[in-house]
C-alpha positions in Angstrom: 98.8 98.8 83.3 96.5 99.7 86.2 96.7 103.0 87.8 98.8 102.9 91.0 96.2 104.5 93.1 95.0 103.2 96.5 91.4 103.1 95.2 92.4 101.2 92.1 95.2 98.7 92.6 95.6 96.4 95.6 96.9 92.9 95.8 93.8 91.6 94.2 94.1 93.8 91.2 97.9 93.0 90.9 97.0 89.3 90.6 94.1 89.9 88.1 96.4 92.2 86.0 99.1 89.5 86.0 96.7 86.9 84.9 95.4 89.1 82.0 99.0 89.6 80.9 99.3 93.1 82.4 100.9 94.8 85.3 99.4 96.3 88.5 101.6 98.6 90.7 100.8 99.0 94.3 100.6 102.7 95.4 103.1 104.5 97.4 100.9 105.7 100.4 100.9 102.7 102.5 103.4 102.2 105.4 106.7 100.5 104.4 105.5 97.6 106.7 102.1 97.2 104.9 103.9 97.2 101.5 106.4 94.6 102.6 103.4 92.4 103.7 101.7 93.0 100.2 104.9 92.2 98.3 105.2 88.8 100.4 101.5 88.1 99.5 102.2 88.7 95.7 105.4 86.7 95.6 103.8 83.7 97.3 100.9 84.0 94.8 103.5 83.8 91.9 102.7 87.3 90.7 104.7 90.4 89.8 105.2 92.5 92.9 105.5 96.0 91.5 105.5 98.9 93.9 105.8 102.6 93.8 108.1 105.0 95.6 108.4 108.7 95.6 111.5 110.8 95.7 113.3 111.9 98.8 116.0 110.8 101.2 114.0 107.7 102.5 112.7 106.5 99.2 116.1 104.7 98.2 115.8 102.8 101.6 112.4 101.8 100.9 113.2 100.7 97.4 116.0 98.5 98.8 113.8 97.0 101.4 111.1 96.2 98.6 113.7 94.6 96.3 115.0 92.5 99.3 111.5 91.3 99.9 111.0 90.2 96.4 109.6 93.2 94.5 110.0 92.7 90.8 109.5 96.3 89.7 110.0 99.7 91.4 108.0 102.6 89.9 109.0 106.2 90.5 105.7 107.9 91.0 105.9 111.7 90.9 102.9 113.8 89.9 104.9 117.0 89.6 108.0 115.9 87.8 110.3 116.3 90.7 
């Protein structure tokens, strides 16, 4: 697993992790639209499309959109245990 941080895991790292038998997860701080584009890029490349979400009223909607776009994994990313 690579850290789902904006400075660590982008689409290139997701592809590299997949090739090495691991999993890279996109961070949750991009706009929904940007994340949807990245999911499309990863699915077209034949790679897992793992994305992070937080908690809150809008996160379930994001998760649904990501799954409909082809996300293979949803990671709930909460630093403070909310």
